[in-house]
Backbone as JSON, one array per atom type, in Angstrom:
{
  "sequence": "XXXXXXXXXXXXXXXXXXXXXXXXXXXXXXXXXXXXXXXXXXXXXXXXXXXXXXXXXXXXXXXXXXXXXXXXXXXXXXXXXXXXXXXXXXXXXXXXXXXXXXXXX",
  "N": [[-104.81, 156.94, 39.27], [-104.75, 153.59, 38.35], [-104.06, 150.62, 39.95], [-102.64, 147.69, 38.72], [-102.98, 144.25, 39.04], [-100.58, 141.74, 38.75], [-99.98, 138.51, 37.61], [-97.92, 135.64, 37.75], [-96.6, 132.66, 36.26], [-96.59, 129.21, 35.14], [-96.29, 128.85, 31.65], [-99.13, 128.54, 29.65], [-98.93, 127.76, 27.03], [-96.27, 126.89, 26.2], [-95.41, 125.64, 28.5], [-93.3, 126.38, 30.11], [-91.89, 127.06, 33.28], [-92.74, 129.82, 35.39], [-92.55, 131.75, 33.36], [-94.68, 132.92, 32.18], [-96.76, 135.76, 32.18], [-99.54, 137.5, 33.34], [-101.8, 140.17, 33.21], [-103.94, 143.03, 33.76], [-105.02, 145.11, 31.19], [-104.97, 148.63, 30.19], [-107.57, 149.23, 29.44], [-109.06, 147.39, 30.79], [-108.93, 144.87, 29.69], [-107.7, 141.47, 29.49], [-104.25, 140.8, 29.52], [-101.58, 138.97, 28.35], [-98.35, 137.35, 28.3], [-95.48, 135.45, 27.31], [-92.24, 134.98, 28.38], [-90.62, 133.03, 27.48], [-91.56, 131.32, 25.16], [-92.89, 133.25, 23.66], [-95.2, 133.14, 22.15], [-97.48, 134.64, 20.64], [-99.91, 134.21, 19.26], [-100.94, 131.81, 20.35], [-101.23, 132.49, 23.04], [-103.04, 134.6, 22.85], [-105.24, 133.16, 21.94], [-105.72, 131.6, 24.18], [-106.38, 133.57, 26.05], [-108.72, 134.45, 24.89], [-110.32, 132.37, 25.45], [-110.04, 129.86, 24.32], [-108.62, 127.93, 25.54], [-107.57, 124.65, 26.42], [-107.92, 123.62, 23.91], [-106.22, 124.49, 21.98], [-103.23, 123.83, 20.13], [-100.14, 122.96, 21.75], [-97.53, 123.15, 20.83], [-95.31, 125.42, 19.3], [-94.7, 125.17, 16.61], [-96.86, 124.01, 15.42], [-99.48, 123.48, 12.97], [-101.48, 125.34, 13.44], [-100.24, 127.66, 13.96], [-98.93, 128.4, 11.74], [-96.71, 127.2, 9.12], [-94.23, 124.85, 10.08], [-90.69, 125.33, 10.49], [-88.83, 124.56, 7.64], [-86.62, 121.88, 6.64], [-84.71, 122.83, 4.91], [-84.71, 125.61, 5.46], [-83.85, 125.52, 8.1], [-81.29, 124.45, 7.79], [-80.13, 126.52, 6.34], [-80.16, 128.59, 8.24], [-78.44, 127.45, 10.11], [-76.06, 127.38, 8.62], [-75.66, 130.14, 8.29], [-75.23, 130.92, 10.95], [-72.92, 129.47, 11.49], [-71.15, 130.71, 9.71], [-70.93, 133.24, 10.84], [-69.83, 132.56, 13.33], [-67.41, 131.3, 12.56], [-66.18, 133.42, 11.33], [-65.29, 135.03, 13.29], [-62.82, 136.89, 15.09], [-59.84, 136.78, 17.14], [-59.86, 138.45, 20.32], [-58.29, 141.53, 20.76], [-56.1, 143.87, 22.4], [-56.76, 146.33, 21.4], [-59.2, 146.5, 20.16], [-62.81, 147.11, 20.45], [-63.92, 145.15, 22.22], [-61.64, 144.22, 23.56], [-60.75, 146.6, 24.79], [-62.92, 147.05, 26.5], [-62.79, 144.78, 28.17], [-60.29, 145.22, 29.33], [-60.83, 147.58, 30.73], [-62.62, 146.57, 32.59], [-60.84, 145.09, 34.01], [-60.27, 142.53, 33.21], [-58.54, 141.56, 31.34]],
  "CA": [[-104.0, 155.85, 38.75], [-105.28, 152.28, 38.7], [-103.04, 149.61, 40.12], [-102.99, 146.43, 38.05], [-102.37, 143.08, 39.62], [-99.88, 140.92, 37.77], [-99.75, 137.15, 38.08], [-96.89, 134.92, 37.01], [-96.66, 131.23, 36.44], [-96.24, 128.35, 34.01], [-96.92, 129.25, 30.39], [-100.09, 127.55, 29.17], [-98.61, 127.37, 25.67], [-95.04, 126.09, 26.12], [-95.22, 124.91, 29.75], [-92.11, 126.82, 30.84], [-92.28, 127.59, 34.59], [-92.5, 131.24, 35.75], [-92.27, 132.58, 32.19], [-95.93, 133.53, 31.74], [-97.25, 136.87, 32.99], [-100.86, 137.99, 32.94], [-102.22, 141.36, 33.93], [-105.09, 143.71, 33.17], [-104.61, 146.26, 30.39], [-105.52, 149.93, 30.54], [-109.02, 149.24, 29.22], [-109.67, 146.3, 31.53], [-108.78, 143.59, 29.0], [-106.62, 140.61, 29.97], [-103.04, 140.87, 28.71], [-100.65, 137.93, 28.77], [-97.19, 137.11, 27.45], [-94.53, 134.47, 27.81], [-90.86, 135.37, 28.12], [-89.92, 131.9, 26.88], [-91.97, 131.0, 23.78], [-93.38, 134.47, 23.02], [-96.17, 132.67, 21.16], [-98.59, 135.59, 20.78], [-101.16, 133.65, 18.77], [-101.45, 130.83, 21.31], [-101.64, 133.18, 24.26], [-104.27, 135.32, 22.52], [-106.32, 132.17, 21.9], [-105.98, 131.22, 25.57], [-107.08, 134.68, 26.69], [-110.07, 134.51, 24.31], [-111.09, 131.27, 26.01], [-109.9, 128.61, 23.6], [-108.11, 126.99, 26.54], [-106.76, 123.51, 26.06], [-108.19, 123.15, 22.55], [-105.17, 124.95, 21.07], [-102.01, 123.03, 20.21], [-99.13, 123.53, 22.63], [-96.25, 123.34, 20.15], [-95.3, 126.63, 18.49], [-94.57, 124.82, 15.22], [-98.06, 123.36, 14.93], [-100.11, 124.12, 11.82], [-102.32, 126.45, 13.87], [-99.4, 128.86, 14.06], [-98.19, 128.54, 10.5], [-95.88, 126.03, 8.84], [-92.99, 124.71, 10.83], [-89.49, 125.62, 9.71], [-88.45, 123.44, 6.8], [-85.24, 121.43, 6.83], [-83.86, 123.74, 4.12], [-84.58, 126.85, 6.21], [-83.04, 125.23, 9.29], [-79.91, 124.3, 7.34], [-79.65, 127.85, 5.97], [-79.88, 129.32, 9.49], [-77.25, 126.84, 10.69], [-74.92, 127.85, 7.84], [-75.45, 131.55, 8.61], [-74.65, 130.98, 12.3], [-71.54, 128.97, 11.38], [-70.35, 131.73, 9.04], [-70.65, 134.29, 11.83], [-68.93, 131.99, 14.33], [-66.1, 131.06, 11.95], [-65.6, 134.7, 10.93], [-64.86, 135.77, 14.48], [-61.37, 137.05, 15.27], [-59.48, 136.87, 18.56], [-59.94, 139.77, 20.95], [-56.98, 142.17, 20.98], [-56.17, 144.98, 23.34], [-57.09, 147.58, 20.73], [-60.57, 146.5, 19.62], [-63.77, 147.48, 21.5], [-64.05, 144.11, 23.23], [-60.41, 144.24, 24.36], [-60.76, 147.79, 25.64], [-63.92, 146.83, 27.54], [-62.26, 143.8, 29.12], [-59.23, 145.89, 30.09], [-61.51, 148.51, 31.63], [-63.18, 145.74, 33.66], [-59.76, 144.41, 34.68], [-60.38, 141.11, 32.86], [-57.65, 141.18, 30.24]],
  "C": [[-104.56, 154.53, 39.26], [-104.13, 151.3, 38.82], [-103.51, 148.31, 39.48], [-102.24, 145.29, 38.71], [-101.76, 142.23, 38.51], [-99.67, 139.54, 38.38], [-98.73, 136.49, 37.17], [-97.03, 133.44, 37.26], [-96.22, 130.48, 35.19], [-97.0, 128.78, 32.77], [-97.89, 128.17, 29.93], [-99.81, 127.08, 27.75], [-97.39, 126.44, 25.63], [-94.75, 125.3, 27.39], [-94.01, 125.34, 30.56], [-92.52, 127.46, 32.16], [-91.88, 129.05, 34.77], [-92.14, 132.12, 34.56], [-93.51, 133.36, 31.75], [-96.36, 134.62, 32.72], [-98.6, 137.29, 32.44], [-101.24, 139.15, 33.83], [-103.47, 141.92, 33.26], [-104.6, 144.95, 32.45], [-105.31, 147.53, 30.83], [-107.03, 149.98, 30.4], [-109.73, 148.07, 29.89], [-109.55, 144.94, 30.87], [-107.63, 142.8, 29.62], [-105.46, 140.68, 28.99], [-102.09, 139.8, 29.24], [-99.5, 137.81, 27.8], [-96.27, 136.12, 28.13], [-93.12, 134.9, 27.41], [-90.08, 134.24, 27.45], [-90.31, 131.69, 25.42], [-92.42, 132.23, 23.0], [-94.39, 134.16, 21.92], [-97.45, 133.5, 21.31], [-99.92, 135.0, 20.35], [-101.76, 132.66, 19.76], [-101.96, 131.52, 22.56], [-102.91, 133.98, 24.02], [-105.45, 134.36, 22.49], [-106.7, 131.74, 23.31], [-106.78, 132.32, 26.26], [-108.5, 134.86, 26.14], [-110.92, 133.35, 24.81], [-110.98, 129.97, 25.27], [-109.32, 127.52, 24.49], [-107.27, 125.88, 25.98], [-107.0, 123.01, 24.64], [-107.13, 123.6, 21.56], [-103.96, 124.04, 21.2], [-100.96, 123.72, 21.06], [-97.83, 123.83, 21.91], [-96.32, 124.55, 19.22], [-95.2, 126.32, 17.01], [-95.79, 124.15, 14.63], [-98.68, 124.15, 13.79], [-100.98, 125.3, 12.21], [-101.54, 127.75, 13.92], [-98.6, 129.09, 12.8], [-97.29, 127.34, 10.31], [-94.62, 126.03, 9.68], [-91.81, 125.01, 9.91], [-89.11, 124.38, 8.91], [-87.0, 123.07, 7.06], [-84.28, 122.35, 6.08], [-83.65, 125.06, 4.86], [-83.7, 126.65, 7.44], [-81.57, 125.11, 8.91], [-79.33, 125.66, 6.96], [-79.31, 128.66, 7.23], [-78.62, 128.77, 10.17], [-76.0, 127.32, 9.96], [-74.61, 129.32, 8.13], [-74.78, 131.7, 9.98], [-73.19, 130.52, 12.26], [-70.63, 130.01, 10.72], [-69.98, 132.85, 10.0], [-69.62, 133.78, 12.84], [-67.51, 131.84, 13.76], [-65.42, 132.35, 11.51], [-65.1, 135.53, 12.1], [-63.33, 135.8, 14.57], [-61.07, 137.12, 16.77], [-59.58, 138.32, 19.06], [-58.52, 140.28, 21.15], [-57.18, 143.32, 21.94], [-56.61, 146.29, 22.73], [-58.48, 147.6, 20.12], [-61.55, 146.8, 20.76], [-63.91, 146.43, 22.59], [-62.83, 144.08, 24.14], [-60.34, 145.42, 25.29], [-61.75, 147.64, 26.79], [-63.38, 145.88, 28.61], [-61.14, 144.41, 29.97], [-59.82, 146.85, 31.11], [-62.1, 147.78, 32.83], [-62.11, 145.0, 34.45], [-59.74, 142.92, 34.37], [-59.44, 140.69, 31.74], [-56.36, 140.61, 30.73]]
}
């Protein structure tokens, strides 16, 4: 069994502190990921050596078109519909039973 060293730090793509992890894969290749931006294309470019020449923003053209205003409005409407469709927790629904079990009702 080969032990792989893992390093953590600031994401080179989004800049979020302690979200980036880099390690060595099973075949010796560098493997990296960010728990914050999860920007696989940017991190792959960094690992290939593109370095600072890649754009930092996930919405940049290098990563595909940014979300349009229409798409953003649609997502907002969908979220509002879910939020507004919520009902109060009662003692007989799964959430109420869970809270009662935890002693929080």
